[in-house]
C-alpha positions in Angstrom: 30.6 -2.8 30.6 33.4 -3.9 28.3 34.1 -1.4 25.5 36.8 -1.9 22.9 38.1 0.9 20.7 39.8 0.0 17.4 41.8 2.5 15.4 44.8 2.7 13.1 46.1 5.8 14.8 47.1 6.0 18.5 46.3 9.8 18.9 42.8 9.4 17.5 42.2 6.3 19.6 43.2 8.2 22.7 40.8 10.9 21.8 38.0 8.4 21.4 38.9 6.7 24.7 39.0 10.1 26.4 35.5 10.9 25.3 34.2 7.6 26.6 35.8 8.1 29.9 34.3 11.6 30.1 30.8 10.1 29.5 30.8 7.0 31.7 33.9 7.3 33.9 35.4 4.0 32.6 38.5 3.5 30.5 37.8 1.4 27.4 40.2 -1.2 26.1 42.2 -0.2 23.0 43.4 -2.2 19.9 45.6 0.1 17.8 47.9 0.1 14.8 50.0 -3.0 14.4 48.1 -4.9 17.2 44.8 -4.3 15.4 46.4 -5.3 12.0 47.7 -8.5 13.5 44.4 -9.4 15.1 42.4 -8.7 12.0 44.8 -10.6 9.8 44.5 -13.6 12.1 40.7 -13.2 12.3 40.2 -13.3 8.5 42.5 -16.2 8.2 40.5 -18.1 10.9 37.1 -17.5 9.3 38.0 -18.7 5.8 37.0 -22.2 6.7 33.6 -21.1 7.8 33.0 -19.3 4.5 34.4 -21.9 2.1 34.1 -25.2 4.1 32.2 -28.0 2.4 31.2 -29.8 5.6 30.0 -27.0 7.9 28.0 -29.5 9.8 31.3 -30.5 11.5 32.8 -27.1 12.1 34.2 -26.3 15.5 33.7 -23.4 17.9 34.8 -20.0 16.9 38.3 -19.1 18.3 38.4 -16.6 21.1 39.6 -13.1 20.1 39.8 -9.6 21.6 36.5 -8.6 20.0 34.4 -11.0 22.1 31.9 -9.8 24.6 32.3 -6.1 24.0 30.8 -3.0 22.5 33.2 -2.7 19.7 33.9 0.8 18.4 35.6 0.9 15.0 36.9 4.2 13.6 35.7 4.0 10.0 39.1 5.2 8.5 41.5 2.3 8.9 43.7 3.0 5.9 46.9 3.2 7.9 46.7 -0.5 8.9 49.4 -2.7 7.4 47.2 -5.4 5.9 47.2 -7.0 2.5 44.6 -6.0 -0.1 42.4 -2.9 -0.3 42.5 -0.4 2.6 40.1 -1.4 5.4 37.2 0.6 6.8 34.9 -0.1 9.7 32.2 -0.9 7.2 34.3 -3.5 5.5 34.9 -5.5 8.6 31.8 -4.8 10.9 29.6 -7.6 9.4 32.3 -10.2 9.6 33.0 -9.3 13.2 29.3 -9.6 14.0 29.0 -13.0 12.5 32.3 -14.7 13.5 33.1 -13.2 16.9 31.1 -12.8 20.1 31.1 -9.0 19.9 27.8 -7.8 21.4 27.3 -4.5 19.6 29.3 -2.8 16.9 29.6 1.0 16.4 31.0 2.6 13.2 32.7 5.9 14.1 32.9 8.9 11.8 31.3 7.2 8.8 29.9 10.6 7.9 31.3 13.2 10.2 29.2 15.9 8.6 26.0 14.4 10.0 24.9 14.6 13.6 21.2 14.1 13.1 19.6 11.9 10.5 16.5 13.6 8.9 15.8 10.7 6.5 15.0 7.5 8.4 15.8 8.6 12.0 18.3 5.8 12.7 21.6 7.6 12.2 23.5 6.6 9.0 21.1 4.0 7.5 23.8 2.7 5.2 26.1 1.4 7.9 26.8 -2.3 8.3 27.4 -1.7 12.0 24.6 -1.5 14.6 25.0 2.3 14.9 27.0 5.0 13.2 28.0 8.1 15.3 30.8 10.6 15.4 33.7 10.9 18.0 32.2 13.9 19.9 28.9 12.0 20.4 30.7 9.5 22.6 31.3 12.2 25.2 27.6 12.8 25.4 26.5 10.8 28.5 23.0 10.7 27.2 24.1 8.4 24.4 24.9 5.9 27.1 22.0 6.5 29.5 19.2 7.8 27.4 18.4 10.4 30.0 17.6 14.0 28.9 19.3 15.3 32.1 22.6 13.9 30.8 22.3 15.4 27.3 25.2 17.6 26.2 23.7 20.9 24.8 20.3 19.2 25.1 21.2 17.0 22.1 19.6 13.5 22.5 18.2 12.0 19.3 15.2 9.9 20.2 16.6 7.2 17.8 19.8 6.8 19.8 20.0 3.5 21.7 21.0 3.5 25.4 24.4 2.0 25.1 24.4 0.8 28.7 21.5 -1.5 27.8 22.4 -2.7 24.3 24.5 -5.6 25.4 21.8 -7.3 27.4 19.2 -6.6 24.7 21.4 -8.0 21.9 22.1 -11.2 23.8 18.4 -11.8 24.4 17.8 -11.1 20.7 20.4 -13.6 19.6 18.9 -16.2 21.9 15.4 -15.5 20.5 16.5 -15.9 16.9 18.6 -19.0 17.7 15.5 -20.7 19.1 13.3 -19.7 16.1 15.6 -20.1 13.1 13.1 -22.2 11.1 10.0 -20.3 12.3 8.1 -17.4 10.6 9.7 -14.1 11.5 6.5 -12.2 11.6 4.4 -14.7 13.5 7.3 -15.1 16.0 7.3 -11.4 16.5 3.6 -11.1 17.1 2.4 -10.0 13.6 -0.8 -11.8 12.8 -2.4 -11.6 9.3 -4.1 -8.2 10.1 -0.9 -6.7 11.5 1.2 -8.0 8.6 -1.2 -6.3 6.2 -0.4 -3.0 7.8 3.3 -3.1 7.0 4.5 -0.8 4.3 6.0 -2.0 1.0 9.3 -0.6 2.2 9.1 -2.7 5.4 8.3 -5.9 3.5 11.0 -5.3 1.0 13.6 -4.6 3.7 12.6 -7.8 5.5 13.2 -9.8 2.4 13.3 -8.9 -1.3 11.1 -12.0 -2.0 8.3 -10.8 0.3 5.1 -10.0 -1.6 1.9 -8.4 -0.3 -1.2 -10.6 0.1 -3.1 -10.9 -3.1 -0.2 -10.3 -5.4 0.7 -13.1 -7.9 4.1 -12.2 -9.1 6.1 -15.2 -7.9 7.0 -13.8 -4.5 6.6 -15.3 -1.1 4.0 -14.5 1.5 5.6 -12.4 4.2 4.2 -14.6 6.9 6.1 -17.6 5.6 9.6 -16.0 5.6 11.8 -17.7 8.3 14.7 -16.2 10.2 17.1 -18.4 8.2 15.6 -17.1 4.9 16.2 -13.6 6.1 19.8 -14.6 6.7 20.2 -15.8 3.1 18.3 -12.8 1.6 20.2 -10.0 3.3 23.8 -9.0 2.6 24.3 -6.4 5.4 26.8 -8.6 7.3 28.1 -11.2 4.8 28.1 -9.8 1.3 28.5 -13.1 -0.7 25.2 -14.9 -1.2 26.9 -18.2 -1.9 28.6 -18.1 1.5 25.3 -17.3 3.2 23.6 -20.2 1.4 26.3 -22.6 2.4 26.0 -21.6 6.1 22.2 -21.9 5.9 22.5 -25.5 4.9 24.2 -26.4 8.1 21.9 -25.1 10.8 22.1 -28.5 12.6 25.6 -27.4 13.7 25.5 -25.3 16.9 28.3 -23.0 15.8 26.6 -22.3 12.5 23.3 -21.6 14.3 25.0 -19.1 16.5 26.7 -17.4 13.4 23.3 -17.1 11.7 21.5 -16.0 14.9 24.0 -13.2 15.6 23.7 -11.9 12.0 19.9 -12.0 11.8 19.4 -10.6 15.3 21.2 -7.4 14.2 19.3 -7.3 11.0 15.9 -7.6 12.7 16.9 -5.0 15.3 17.8 -2.6 12.5 14.6 -3.4 10.6 12.5 -2.6 13.7 14.2 0.7 14.2 14.0 1.9 10.6 10.9 0.3 9.2 8.6 -0.4 12.2 9.4 2.1 15.0 10.7 4.8 12.7 7.4 5.3 10.7 5.4 4.9 13.9 3.1 2.5 12.1 1.8 -0.1 12.8 3.6 0.3 16.2 3.6 3.7 17.9 5.7 4.6 20.9 4.6 6.8 23.8 5.6 10.4 22.8 4.2 9.9 19.3 1.0 8.4 20.7 0.5 11.3 23.0 0.9 13.7 20.1 -2.1 11.9 18.5 -4.2 11.3 21.6 -3.2 14.1 24.1 -6.3 13.6 26.2 -4.6 10.4 27.6 -2.6 12.8 29.8 -5.7 14.0 31.6 -5.2 17.2 33.6 -1.4 17.2 33.1 -2.0 17.7 29.4 -2.2 21.5 29.9 1.3 21.6 31.3 4.5 21.0 29.2 6.1 19.5 32.3 3.4 16.9 32.4 4.1 15.8 28.9 7.8 15.4 29.5 7.4 13.7 32.9 5.3 11.1 31.1 8.1 10.1 28.7 10.9 10.5 31.4 9.2 7.6 33.3 10.5 4.4 31.8 8.0 2.0 33.4 4.2 1.6 33.0 1.9 3.3 33.6 4.1 6.3 32.6 2.0 8.6 34.9 -1.1 7.8 32.9 -2.6 5.6 35.6 -6.1 4.4 34.8 -5.9 5.5 31.2 -2.9 3.2 30.8 -4.5 0.2 32.4 -7.8 0.5 30.6 -6.7 1.5 27.1 -2.9 1.1 26.5 -1.9 -2.0 28.4 -4.1 -4.3 26.2 -2.5 -2.9 23.1 1.1 -2.9 24.3 3.6 -4.7 22.1 4.8 -7.7 24.0 8.2 -8.4 22.5 10.1 -5.7 24.4 13.5 -7.0 23.4 13.0 -5.6 19.8 11.8 -2.1 20.7 14.0 0.3 22.7 10.9 2.0 24.2 7.4 0.8 25.0 5.3 0.5 21.8 1.6 -0.1 21.2 -0.4 -1.4 18.3 -1.8 1.7 16.7 -4.7 0.0 14.7 -6.0 -1.5 18.0 -6.0 1.9 19.7 -7.5 3.5 16.7 -10.4 1.1 16.8 -11.0 1.5 20.5 -14.5 3.0 20.7 -14.0 4.3 24.3 -10.9 6.2 23.1 -13.0 7.7 20.3 -15.5 8.9 22.9 -12.8 10.6 25.0 -11.5 12.3 21.8 -14.8 13.8 20.9 -15.6 14.8 24.5 -12.3 16.8 24.7 -12.5 20.5 24.1 -10.1 23.0 22.6 -7.7 24.2 25.3 -7.7 20.9 27.2 -4.1 20.4 26.3 -1.0 22.5 25.6 0.0 23.1 22.0 3.3 21.1 22.0 5.3 19.0 19.6 7.8 16.3 20.2 11.4 17.3 19.2 13.2 14.2 17.9 16.7 15.7 18.5 16.0 16.5 22.2 13.8 13.5 23.1 11.3 15.9 24.7 8.3 18.0 24.0 8.4 21.7 23.4 5.8 24.4 22.8 5.0 24.6 19.1 5.5 28.4 19.2 8.3 29.8 21.3 7.9 33.3 22.8 11.7 33.7 22.8 12.3 32.6 19.3 13.7 29.4 17.9 10.5 27.5 17.6 10.7 23.7 16.6 11.1 23.1 12.9 8.8 20.6 11.1 10.3 18.3 8.5 9.2 15.3 6.5 11.1 12.1 7.2 11.5 9.6 4.4 8.9 7.1 5.5 6.0 5.3 3.8 3.7 6.5 6.6 0.9 8.9 7.3 2.9 10.0 10.3 6.1 11.0 8.5 6.2 14.7 9.5 8.2 15.3 12.6 9.9 18.2 14.5 13.4 19.1 15.6 14.6 21.9 17.9 17.6 22.3 15.6 20.3 22.8 18.2 23.1 25.2 17.3 26.4 23.5 16.6 25.0 20.2 15.3 24.6 19.3 11.7 21.3 18.0 10.4 21.2 16.2 7.1 20.0 16.2 4.4 19.3 19.9 4.9 16.8 19.9 2.1 14.3 18.2 4.4 14.3 21.2 6.7 12.9 23.4 3.9 10.2 20.9 2.9 
């Protein structure tokens, strides 16, 4: 795994590199101070032609640079860099690096050092232009890289964290998928038929494209099912903030270099959209721990034992210890495009309308399963009421969803924000 750390200060860069070595046993590459300034200056000089060129159909391949084929970690504060113009931050360069290099995954570091766990949208800092925003100490938590609860420092493992050891392969597949479907409908390509599209929240539709309008509305908008990946590129400014530049690039999709630029940008946007607006609300897709919270009888006899609940989500491959229940009920409703979801997901409305599942629900009796809740900050189930104190805390996430109330263990030493949600 190729990891590149970028910072304006050598001492801070060494600290970041030390944390990464502590977690994965590998030393990352470093780009620091003047070397970083020189590379960024050359980079922005090189991409001017792509942003202002009138004949993009003829543009040539992107020049190779140190950011290629890496997980790029950018410390957000880059104010010591000797570059012309306003002081740089990770947020001011992340989108351009995504579009105009072959960087695989971009992490903004210390964007908000007062937040360890996001109580709003369960994605980290939702305002970041990078793929993920975390803080320097998190990089030493091996669980951020592996996704395994056994590796979690202090037990801290937000369910929304990606597994960094897998993000490069996933992102490359996402880019290839978008590249092959640039002119196609986003929703139809991703398995959303008319019924499934109708289940998307207004927030999800608006986040996909500001022109998307629910079916039946007549306000001059566009049917969500007709929005293409290229139209998403033009509509969203998360990577490239100037609309005119995006429109210019979108006119030249016959050029292979331009197609790659657009595909890289849109792949990151759709990935973020899935995490915040589809997987986050757990509607219309639901992942396994949140599904078990709704239908605990799927666990069968192991539903009475907390260890059975956690064993089920520790297993990464079907049937997740559910055996026959999985084959009969869950497999037919499984979301097929796995490259867009970090964990297995299922169509909730299909499960909800499964008459046999309804029968099992009504046949179940009180006491057939343990009274447990899923702790989003530990990625594991815990008893709702602890005999030793410190019971999980319920909070309302900021979703347009019937399933917005969640739980955290609230681990000491970590900051949860905004704190007002813990009191709601």
